[in-house]
N, C-alpha and C positions, 0 to 999 in steps of 0.2 A: 225846293233847293231851300237850304236853311235861312233862316235870317243874321243868323249871326257866324259869325266866321271861327270861332272857337266852341272844343267842346263840352258838354256840361256835363259836370263835373259833380256825383251826389258824395257829399263828405262833411261827415259826423264834426258836431259841436267840436267836441276832444280833441277829433286828432288837428284841428283845424287850431284850436287853443297850443295845440304841442310845436304843430310846427311854427306861428307863430312866437314862439318861446325861443326855438330852434335858430330861427331867423335873424333874431335878436340876437342871440348870444355869437351867432357867427360873425353880423356886422360888427359889436362891439369888441371881438376878437382879428379880428382885418382891419379893421380901424385904430387897435393898439398895435397891432404889427405893422399896421402904415409909419404910426407915427415915432416907433424905435426904429426902420429900419429904411422909410423913405422910400419905399418897395409900395408902391399903390395898385399894381395889377391885381394882387387876392383882394383889392376893399373892391376894388370894380367888378372883376367876376361875383363876389359876392351880393354885389347890389341890384345887379343885370337877374341873377337869380331868383332873387328874393322879387324882384318885378315879374319877373315870369310867373309866378307860383300867384303870387296875388290876382296877376291876371285871370289864370287859369279858373282858379279854389272861386272867384269873386266875380266870373260872370256868370250872366244868364240870357 
């Protein structure tokens, strides 16, 4: 059985950079939306999604 519980995903550095920039853009947009409307759910959803992306891309 494997020592790690997350799958190993091999990703090119350019794809990681694009995903990081898209995540930053999504977080900024969600934070702006939350500040304008007071609705916190989109910000929480984006934050959780980014945490999962970081978990699976950086897992070794």
